[in-house]
C-alpha positions as CSV (number, residue, x, y, z in Angstrom):
1,X,7.5,-11.4,12.2
2,X,4.6,-9.6,10.7
3,X,3.5,-10.9,7.3
4,X,1.2,-8.9,5.0
5,X,0.0,-10.4,1.7
6,X,-0.9,-8.6,-1.6
7,X,-3.0,-10.7,-3.8
8,X,-3.0,-9.2,-7.3
9,X,-6.2,-10.0,-9.1
10,X,-6.6,-6.9,-11.3
11,X,-6.4,-8.4,-14.7
12,X,-9.3,-8.6,-17.1
13,X,-8.4,-12.0,-18.3
14,X,-9.1,-11.3,-22.0
15,X,-6.9,-14.0,-23.3
16,X,-8.8,-16.5,-21.2
17,X,-12.2,-15.8,-22.6
18,X,-15.6,-15.9,-20.9
19,X,-17.8,-13.2,-19.5
20,X,-16.0,-12.5,-16.3
21,X,-12.3,-12.2,-15.5
22,X,-10.6,-15.5,-15.0
23,X,-9.9,-14.9,-11.3
24,X,-13.7,-15.2,-10.8
25,X,-14.2,-18.4,-12.8
26,X,-15.0,-21.5,-10.7
27,X,-12.8,-24.4,-9.6
28,X,-15.1,-26.8,-8.1
29,X,-17.8,-24.8,-6.3
30,X,-15.7,-21.7,-5.5
31,X,-14.1,-18.9,-7.6
32,X,-10.4,-19.2,-8.3
33,X,-9.8,-16.1,-6.2
34,X,-11.5,-17.7,-3.2
35,X,-9.1,-20.7,-3.3
36,X,-6.2,-18.2,-3.5
37,X,-7.5,-16.1,-0.5
38,X,-8.0,-19.4,1.5
39,X,-4.4,-20.4,0.9
40,X,-3.2,-17.3,2.8
41,X,-6.1,-16.7,5.2
42,X,-5.4,-20.1,6.8
43,X,-1.8,-19.5,7.5
44,X,-1.2,-18.3,11.1
45,X,1.8,-16.1,10.3
46,X,-0.2,-14.0,7.9
47,X,-1.6,-10.9,9.6
48,X,-3.6,-9.2,6.8
49,X,-4.4,-9.5,3.1
50,X,-5.1,-6.8,0.6
51,X,-6.5,-7.7,-2.8
52,X,-6.4,-5.7,-6.1
53,X,-9.2,-6.3,-8.6
54,X,-10.7,-4.4,-11.5
55,X,-12.7,-1.5,-10.2
56,X,-16.1,-3.0,-11.1
57,X,-15.3,-6.2,-9.3
58,X,-14.4,-4.7,-5.9
59,X,-17.8,-5.6,-4.3
60,X,-17.6,-9.1,-5.8
61,X,-14.2,-9.7,-4.3
62,X,-15.6,-8.5,-0.9
63,X,-18.6,-10.8,-1.3
64,X,-16.2,-13.8,-1.8
65,X,-14.1,-12.9,1.3
66,X,-17.3,-12.4,3.5
67,X,-19.0,-15.6,2.2
68,X,-16.1,-17.7,3.2
69,X,-15.1,-15.9,6.3
70,X,-11.8,-14.7,5.2
71,X,-11.2,-12.5,8.2
72,X,-7.6,-11.5,7.1
73,X,-8.8,-9.9,3.9
74,X,-8.8,-6.3,5.2
75,X,-8.9,-4.3,1.9
76,X,-9.9,-4.6,-1.7
77,X,-8.7,-1.9,-4.0
78,X,-8.9,-1.1,-7.7
79,X,-6.0,-2.3,-9.8
80,X,-4.0,0.1,-11.9
81,X,-3.2,0.1,-15.6
82,X,-0.7,-2.8,-15.2
83,X,0.2,-5.5,-12.7
84,X,3.1,-3.3,-11.3
85,X,0.9,-0.3,-11.0
86,X,-1.7,-2.3,-9.0
87,X,0.9,-3.7,-6.7
88,X,2.4,-0.3,-6.1
89,X,-1.0,1.0,-5.2
90,X,-1.4,-1.9,-2.7
91,X,2.0,-1.3,-1.2
92,X,1.2,2.3,-0.6
93,X,-2.2,1.4,0.9
94,X,-0.7,-1.2,3.4
95,X,0.2,1.1,6.1
96,X,-3.4,2.4,6.3
97,X,-5.1,-1.0,6.4
98,X,-7.0,-1.3,9.7
99,X,-6.1,2.4,10.7
100,X,-9.1,4.0,8.9
101,X,-6.8,6.8,7.8
102,X,-6.4,8.1,4.2
103,X,-3.6,10.4,5.0
104,X,0.0,9.9,6.2
105,X,0.0,8.5,9.7
106,X,-0.3,4.7,9.1
107,X,2.5,2.5,10.1
108,X,4.3,-0.4,8.6
109,X,7.7,-1.5,10.0
110,X,10.5,-1.5,7.5
111,X,11.3,-5.0,8.5
112,X,7.8,-6.4,8.1
113,X,7.5,-9.0,5.3
114,X,5.2,-8.4,2.3
115,X,4.3,-11.4,0.1
116,X,3.0,-10.7,-3.3
117,X,1.0,-13.4,-5.1
118,X,-0.9,-13.9,-8.3
119,X,-4.6,-14.2,-7.8
120,X,-4.8,-17.0,-10.3
121,X,-2.3,-19.2,-8.5
122,X,-4.8,-21.0,-6.2
123,X,-2.7,-23.8,-4.8
124,X,0.3,-22.3,-3.0
125,X,0.8,-24.6,0.1
126,X,1.2,-23.4,3.6
127,X,4.8,-24.9,3.6
128,X,5.7,-22.8,0.5
129,X,4.2,-19.6,2.1
130,X,6.1,-20.2,5.3
131,X,9.4,-20.9,3.4
132,X,9.2,-17.8,1.3
133,X,8.3,-15.7,4.3
134,X,11.3,-17.1,6.3
135,X,13.7,-16.6,3.4
136,X,12.4,-13.0,2.9
137,X,12.9,-12.3,6.6
138,X,16.5,-13.8,6.5
139,X,17.7,-12.3,3.2
140,X,15.4,-9.3,2.6
141,X,14.1,-10.6,-0.8
142,X,13.0,-14.1,-1.8
143,X,11.1,-15.7,-4.7
144,X,10.0,-19.2,-5.4
145,X,10.4,-21.2,-8.7
146,X,11.2,-24.7,-10.2
147,X,14.3,-25.6,-12.1
148,X,13.8,-26.0,-15.9
149,X,13.7,-29.6,-17.1
150,X,13.4,-29.0,-20.8
151,X,16.3,-28.1,-23.1
152,X,16.1,-24.4,-24.0
153,X,17.2,-22.6,-27.1
154,X,18.0,-19.0,-27.9
155,X,16.4,-18.0,-31.1
156,X,16.9,-14.8,-33.2
157,X,14.2,-12.7,-34.9
158,X,14.2,-15.0,-38.0
159,X,13.5,-18.2,-35.9
160,X,17.1,-19.4,-36.2
161,X,18.7,-21.1,-33.2
162,X,21.7,-19.1,-32.0
163,X,22.6,-21.0,-28.8
164,X,21.7,-23.7,-26.3
165,X,22.1,-22.2,-22.8
166,X,22.9,-24.4,-19.8
167,X,19.4,-25.1,-18.4
168,X,20.8,-25.8,-14.9
169,X,21.2,-22.1,-14.4
170,X,17.5,-21.2,-15.3
171,X,14.4,-21.5,-13.2
172,X,10.7,-21.0,-13.9
173,X,9.5,-18.3,-11.5
174,X,6.3,-18.6,-9.4
175,X,4.8,-16.5,-6.6
176,X,4.5,-15.7,-3.7
177,X,7.5,-13.4,-3.8
178,X,8.5,-12.0,-0.5
179,X,10.4,-8.8,0.6
180,X,10.9,-6.6,3.6
181,X,8.5,-3.7,3.3
182,X,11.2,-1.1,3.1
183,X,13.1,-3.0,0.3
184,X,10.1,-3.5,-2.0
185,X,8.9,0.0,-1.5
186,X,12.3,1.5,-2.5
187,X,12.3,-0.7,-5.6
188,X,8.9,0.4,-6.7
189,X,9.6,4.0,-6.0
190,X,12.7,3.9,-8.0
191,X,11.0,2.2,-10.9
192,X,8.3,4.8,-11.0
193,X,10.9,7.6,-10.8
194,X,12.8,6.0,-13.7
195,X,9.7,5.6,-15.8
196,X,10.0,1.8,-16.2
197,X,7.5,0.6,-13.6
198,X,5.2,-1.0,-16.2
199,X,8.0,-3.0,-17.8
200,X,8.3,-5.2,-14.7
201,X,6.9,-8.7,-15.3
202,X,7.6,-9.7,-11.6
203,X,8.6,-7.9,-8.5
204,X,12.0,-9.3,-8.1
205,X,13.1,-7.6,-11.3
206,X,12.8,-4.2,-9.5
207,X,14.8,-5.5,-6.5
208,X,17.6,-6.7,-8.9
209,X,17.8,-3.2,-10.3
210,X,18.7,-1.9,-6.9
211,X,21.6,-4.3,-6.9
212,X,20.1,-6.4,-4.1
213,X,20.5,-10.2,-4.1
214,X,17.3,-12.2,-4.4
215,X,17.2,-15.6,-2.7
216,X,15.4,-18.5,-4.5
217,X,13.2,-21.0,-2.7
218,X,12.3,-24.2,-4.4
219,X,8.7,-24.0,-5.6
220,X,5.9,-26.6,-6.2
221,X,4.7,-28.2,-9.4
222,X,1.1,-27.8,-8.2
223,X,1.5,-24.0,-7.7
224,X,0.0,-23.4,-11.2
225,X,-0.8,-20.1,-12.7
226,X,-4.1,-20.3,-14.5
227,X,-3.6,-18.7,-17.9
228,X,-5.6,-21.0,-20.3
229,X,-8.6,-23.2,-20.2
230,X,-6.2,-26.2,-20.1
231,X,-4.8,-24.9,-16.9
232,X,-8.2,-24.5,-15.4
233,X,-9.0,-28.2,-16.2
234,X,-5.7,-29.3,-14.6
235,X,-6.6,-27.4,-11.5
236,X,-10.1,-29.1,-11.4
237,X,-8.2,-32.5,-11.4
238,X,-5.8,-31.3,-8.7
239,X,-8.7,-30.1,-6.5
240,X,-10.4,-33.5,-6.9
241,X,-7.2,-35.3,-6.0
242,X,-6.8,-33.1,-3.0
243,X,-10.3,-33.8,-1.7
244,X,-9.8,-37.6,-2.1
245,X,-6.4,-37.6,-0.2
């Protein structure tokens, strides 16, 4: 099984604050993106990694990969106007990574697995990466997440509670998400054709629109997406705990 990884790190991180995008902020002595790259570079089933970043940070991302000897990082490309646009650009580029070609002629088997991961989720474990890859190979589409533990309420536009859904049916979705190359390309092509590509908040939404069943893999509480300064502080604690264990 061939596994390629798209790390999407094209966001500007404006809500996070600071002078640089959050994916380049430090956890410990390394940028968040370096921790994320390492999580996949060190897994033997991963063949190659392509990273999307803001156009003016492409060289910076390459410097990170080079400084840490992340040999599986084979391409860094400019992100698009949205997360979905960035991922679609990376999917279209995947067949040409390592070929040196810019025109049709690159190859990527329809059955090869593509993992798509948020650049600001630095602590995905090897076990989780393997589990999602295996599930994607078996089912064609797999995501990871954790069951909700809080009670949830449906609220209308006037802040009035209208119902209390059964929380046992709801999960908090994480990445990586994994798909066969043919399946995810069809999903993105259809979304672009239908004009709703930029409405996708995750990749499996587009798979669902094709009527394809998506398999859920139980995720990990440490697989945090860094959105706020508080998340960054929590990741600092996790890193220190990991180093001591």
